[in-house]
A tleap script that builds the chain and sets N, CA, C and O, in Angstrom:
source leaprc.protein.ff14SB
mol = sequence {
  NMET THR PRO THR VAL PRO GLN GLN MET GLY
  GLN MET PRO VAL GLY GLY ALA ASP THR GLY
  VAL ALA GLN ALA PRO GLN GLY ASP ASP SER
  ALA ALA LEU ALA LEU GLY GLY GLY LEU VAL
  LEU ALA VAL VAL GLY GLY ALA PHE VAL VAL
  ARG ARG ARG MET ALA THR CASN
}
set mol.1.N position { -37.648 -110.382 107.154 }
set mol.1.CA position { -38.363 -108.868 106.305 }
set mol.1.C position { -38.830 -109.708 104.897 }
set mol.1.O position { -38.240 -110.773 104.718 }
set mol.2.N position { -39.427 -109.472 104.302 }
set mol.2.CA position { -40.651 -109.590 103.567 }
set mol.2.C position { -39.694 -109.047 101.839 }
set mol.2.O position { -39.240 -107.936 101.569 }
set mol.3.N position { -39.677 -110.378 100.945 }
set mol.3.CA position { -39.310 -109.780 99.938 }
set mol.3.C position { -40.073 -108.593 99.187 }
set mol.3.O position { -41.279 -108.696 99.411 }
set mol.4.N position { -39.738 -107.369 98.272 }
set mol.4.CA position { -40.565 -106.896 97.447 }
set mol.4.C position { -41.347 -107.142 96.112 }
set mol.4.O position { -40.516 -107.775 95.462 }
set mol.5.N position { -42.476 -107.011 95.310 }
set mol.5.CA position { -42.120 -108.178 94.386 }
set mol.5.C position { -42.417 -106.370 93.291 }
set mol.5.O position { -43.419 -105.725 93.598 }
set mol.6.N position { -41.464 -105.791 92.126 }
set mol.6.CA position { -42.153 -104.958 91.230 }
set mol.6.C position { -43.825 -105.228 91.252 }
set mol.6.O position { -44.518 -106.202 91.547 }
set mol.7.N position { -44.111 -103.829 90.776 }
set mol.7.CA position { -45.819 -103.735 90.279 }
set mol.7.C position { -45.975 -104.579 88.725 }
set mol.7.O position { -45.094 -104.489 87.870 }
set mol.8.N position { -47.026 -105.261 88.564 }
set mol.8.CA position { -46.896 -105.811 87.318 }
set mol.8.C position { -47.295 -104.449 86.500 }
set mol.8.O position { -46.566 -103.756 85.790 }
set mol.9.N position { -48.286 -104.330 86.730 }
set mol.9.CA position { -49.595 -102.815 85.624 }
set mol.9.C position { -49.482 -101.607 86.397 }
set mol.9.O position { -49.604 -101.356 87.596 }
set mol.10.N position { -49.250 -101.023 85.515 }
set mol.10.CA position { -49.124 -99.533 85.783 }
set mol.10.C position { -50.078 -98.633 86.259 }
set mol.10.O position { -50.943 -99.393 86.694 }
set mol.11.N position { -50.502 -97.395 86.468 }
set mol.11.CA position { -51.415 -96.422 86.293 }
set mol.11.C position { -52.657 -96.976 85.805 }
set mol.11.O position { -52.518 -97.288 84.623 }
set mol.12.N position { -53.711 -97.200 86.204 }
set mol.12.CA position { -55.072 -97.352 85.097 }
set mol.12.C position { -55.453 -95.980 84.705 }
set mol.12.O position { -55.180 -94.962 85.341 }
set mol.13.N position { -56.111 -96.050 83.596 }
set mol.13.CA position { -56.033 -94.198 83.319 }
set mol.13.C position { -57.426 -93.812 83.415 }
set mol.13.O position { -58.251 -94.639 83.027 }
set mol.14.N position { -57.869 -92.600 83.904 }
set mol.14.CA position { -58.958 -92.356 84.585 }
set mol.14.C position { -59.505 -91.069 83.863 }
set mol.14.O position { -58.807 -90.059 83.782 }
set mol.15.N position { -61.048 -91.151 83.231 }
set mol.15.CA position { -61.947 -90.840 82.650 }
set mol.15.C position { -61.952 -90.914 81.152 }
set mol.15.O position { -60.854 -91.280 80.734 }
set mol.16.N position { -62.825 -90.686 80.217 }
set mol.16.CA position { -63.017 -91.027 79.270 }
set mol.16.C position { -62.435 -90.744 77.836 }
set mol.16.O position { -61.873 -89.662 78.005 }
set mol.17.N position { -62.302 -90.998 76.895 }
set mol.17.CA position { -61.668 -90.309 75.745 }
set mol.17.C position { -62.612 -88.872 75.519 }
set mol.17.O position { -63.796 -88.666 75.785 }
set mol.18.N position { -61.501 -87.925 74.877 }
set mol.18.CA position { -62.438 -86.357 74.792 }
set mol.18.C position { -62.785 -86.800 73.037 }
set mol.18.O position { -62.000 -87.024 72.115 }
set mol.19.N position { -64.226 -86.802 73.080 }
set mol.19.CA position { -64.887 -87.199 71.745 }
set mol.19.C position { -65.062 -86.161 70.851 }
set mol.19.O position { -64.858 -86.131 69.637 }
set mol.20.N position { -65.743 -84.737 72.126 }
set mol.20.CA position { -66.065 -83.387 71.753 }
set mol.20.C position { -67.478 -83.035 71.509 }
set mol.20.O position { -67.994 -81.985 71.124 }
set mol.21.N position { -68.075 -84.429 71.900 }
set mol.21.CA position { -69.724 -84.324 71.768 }
set mol.21.C position { -70.214 -84.238 73.151 }
set mol.21.O position { -70.469 -85.267 73.776 }
set mol.22.N position { -70.381 -82.902 73.740 }
set mol.22.CA position { -71.120 -83.032 75.270 }
set mol.22.C position { -72.855 -83.225 75.138 }
set mol.22.O position { -73.757 -82.768 74.437 }
set mol.23.N position { -72.687 -84.306 76.399 }
set mol.23.CA position { -74.000 -85.579 77.037 }
set mol.23.C position { -74.303 -84.329 77.859 }
set mol.23.O position { -73.653 -83.702 78.695 }
set mol.24.N position { -75.351 -84.207 77.403 }
set mol.24.CA position { -76.433 -83.192 78.927 }
set mol.24.C position { -76.557 -85.026 79.606 }
set mol.24.O position { -76.480 -86.000 78.857 }
set mol.25.N position { -76.796 -85.147 81.454 }
set mol.25.CA position { -77.148 -85.445 82.174 }
set mol.25.C position { -78.029 -86.148 82.246 }
set mol.25.O position { -78.796 -85.357 82.794 }
set mol.26.N position { -78.886 -87.488 82.089 }
set mol.26.CA position { -80.505 -87.461 82.341 }
set mol.26.C position { -80.948 -86.808 83.490 }
set mol.26.O position { -80.384 -86.168 84.377 }
set mol.27.N position { -82.272 -87.175 83.216 }
set mol.27.CA position { -82.864 -86.508 83.930 }
set mol.27.C position { -83.567 -87.272 84.620 }
set mol.27.O position { -83.596 -88.402 84.132 }
set mol.28.N position { -84.164 -87.160 85.562 }
set mol.28.CA position { -85.416 -87.963 86.178 }
set mol.28.C position { -86.764 -87.869 86.107 }
set mol.28.O position { -87.422 -86.953 86.601 }
set mol.29.N position { -87.363 -89.159 85.266 }
set mol.29.CA position { -88.245 -89.499 84.884 }
set mol.29.C position { -89.756 -89.546 86.008 }
set mol.29.O position { -90.918 -89.365 85.644 }
set mol.30.N position { -89.428 -89.747 86.958 }
set mol.30.CA position { -90.309 -90.145 87.503 }
set mol.30.C position { -91.534 -89.088 87.683 }
set mol.30.O position { -92.711 -89.445 87.662 }
set mol.31.N position { -91.097 -87.706 87.867 }
set mol.31.CA position { -92.642 -86.811 87.683 }
set mol.31.C position { -92.670 -87.195 86.484 }
set mol.31.O position { -91.450 -87.290 86.618 }
set mol.32.N position { -92.884 -87.568 85.253 }
set mol.32.CA position { -94.262 -87.825 84.202 }
set mol.32.C position { -94.516 -89.187 83.948 }
set mol.32.O position { -95.193 -89.663 83.036 }
set mol.33.N position { -93.643 -90.014 85.230 }
set mol.33.CA position { -94.527 -91.441 85.194 }
set mol.33.C position { -95.410 -91.307 86.288 }
set mol.33.O position { -96.030 -92.330 86.578 }
set mol.34.N position { -95.632 -90.246 87.001 }
set mol.34.CA position { -96.286 -90.265 88.283 }
set mol.34.C position { -98.130 -89.149 87.951 }
set mol.34.O position { -99.300 -89.185 88.330 }
set mol.35.N position { -97.122 -88.208 86.904 }
set mol.35.CA position { -98.314 -87.584 85.988 }
set mol.35.C position { -99.335 -88.001 84.839 }
set mol.35.O position { -100.346 -87.446 84.408 }
set mol.36.N position { -98.683 -89.201 84.503 }
set mol.36.CA position { -99.207 -90.211 83.949 }
set mol.36.C position { -100.152 -91.018 84.191 }
set mol.36.O position { -101.237 -91.127 83.621 }
set mol.37.N position { -99.654 -91.680 85.189 }
set mol.37.CA position { -100.455 -92.585 86.414 }
set mol.37.C position { -101.211 -91.987 86.670 }
set mol.37.O position { -102.198 -92.701 86.849 }
set mol.38.N position { -101.613 -90.167 86.961 }
set mol.38.CA position { -102.767 -90.276 87.936 }
set mol.38.C position { -104.550 -89.679 86.792 }
set mol.38.O position { -105.779 -89.631 86.849 }
set mol.39.N position { -102.827 -89.234 85.521 }
set mol.39.CA position { -104.038 -89.364 84.196 }
set mol.39.C position { -104.768 -90.580 83.804 }
set mol.39.O position { -105.952 -90.781 83.533 }
set mol.40.N position { -103.766 -91.303 83.849 }
set mol.40.CA position { -104.687 -92.546 84.107 }
set mol.40.C position { -106.050 -93.211 85.019 }
set mol.40.O position { -106.880 -93.985 84.543 }
set mol.41.N position { -106.036 -92.734 86.325 }
set mol.41.CA position { -106.455 -92.974 87.185 }
set mol.41.C position { -107.678 -92.215 87.315 }
set mol.41.O position { -108.668 -92.697 87.868 }
set mol.42.N position { -107.646 -90.716 86.690 }
set mol.42.CA position { -108.726 -90.080 86.733 }
set mol.42.C position { -109.650 -90.355 85.375 }
set mol.42.O position { -110.864 -90.186 85.489 }
set mol.43.N position { -109.022 -90.838 83.900 }
set mol.43.CA position { -109.489 -91.583 82.709 }
set mol.43.C position { -110.973 -92.745 83.924 }
set mol.43.O position { -112.137 -92.721 84.322 }
set mol.44.N position { -110.049 -93.331 83.944 }
set mol.44.CA position { -110.826 -94.696 84.877 }
set mol.44.C position { -111.896 -94.234 85.482 }
set mol.44.O position { -113.036 -94.503 85.102 }
set mol.45.N position { -111.583 -93.379 86.639 }
set mol.45.CA position { -113.086 -92.920 87.661 }
set mol.45.C position { -113.337 -92.035 86.778 }
set mol.45.O position { -113.948 -91.383 87.626 }
set mol.46.N position { -113.428 -91.443 85.920 }
set mol.46.CA position { -114.360 -91.136 85.502 }
set mol.46.C position { -115.687 -92.115 84.634 }
set mol.46.O position { -116.911 -91.993 84.593 }
set mol.47.N position { -114.653 -93.152 83.979 }
set mol.47.CA position { -115.715 -94.006 83.456 }
set mol.47.C position { -116.314 -94.782 84.250 }
set mol.47.O position { -117.342 -95.283 83.794 }
set mol.48.N position { -115.973 -95.111 85.485 }
set mol.48.CA position { -116.654 -95.509 86.563 }
set mol.48.C position { -118.200 -94.859 86.463 }
set mol.48.O position { -119.237 -95.053 85.828 }
set mol.49.N position { -117.612 -93.847 87.635 }
set mol.49.CA position { -118.546 -92.839 87.959 }
set mol.49.C position { -119.929 -92.913 86.830 }
set mol.49.O position { -121.093 -93.169 87.137 }
set mol.50.N position { -119.229 -92.515 85.066 }
set mol.50.CA position { -120.050 -92.522 84.042 }
set mol.50.C position { -121.393 -93.726 83.345 }
set mol.50.O position { -122.372 -93.655 82.603 }
set mol.51.N position { -120.567 -94.894 84.244 }
set mol.51.CA position { -120.908 -95.944 83.466 }
set mol.51.C position { -122.137 -96.547 85.302 }
set mol.51.O position { -122.884 -97.526 85.309 }
set mol.52.N position { -121.939 -95.687 86.383 }
set mol.52.CA position { -122.905 -95.883 87.397 }
set mol.52.C position { -124.125 -95.461 86.897 }
set mol.52.O position { -125.121 -96.025 86.446 }
set mol.53.N position { -123.755 -94.235 87.114 }
set mol.53.CA position { -125.086 -92.811 86.470 }
set mol.53.C position { -125.381 -93.616 85.421 }
set mol.53.O position { -126.611 -93.590 85.454 }
set mol.54.N position { -124.978 -94.555 84.200 }
set mol.54.CA position { -126.078 -95.191 83.126 }
set mol.54.C position { -126.723 -96.172 83.730 }
set mol.54.O position { -127.872 -96.366 83.335 }
set mol.55.N position { -126.081 -97.235 85.058 }
set mol.55.CA position { -127.093 -98.223 85.101 }
set mol.55.C position { -127.682 -97.829 86.332 }
set mol.55.O position { -127.427 -98.347 87.420 }
set mol.56.N position { -128.413 -96.974 86.147 }
set mol.56.CA position { -129.136 -95.967 87.619 }
set mol.56.C position { -130.454 -95.687 87.084 }
set mol.56.O position { -131.488 -95.746 87.750 }
set mol.57.N position { -130.378 -95.383 85.866 }
set mol.57.CA position { -131.172 -94.975 85.177 }
set mol.57.C position { -131.967 -95.553 83.867 }
set mol.57.O position { -132.810 -94.858 83.299 }
savepdb mol mol.pdb
quit
């Protein structure tokens, strides 16, 4: 039979302190990042087309 050892620590507290400030969860910014990347690609593509047209004239 193994001897029982008393617990050295009590139960750890769960949760955070109630500060009265409610904070909304952070949203996912991947849609805004994709929209911005698409806009940059459209601008670069448009500049490329205009440059080619100017070079052939």
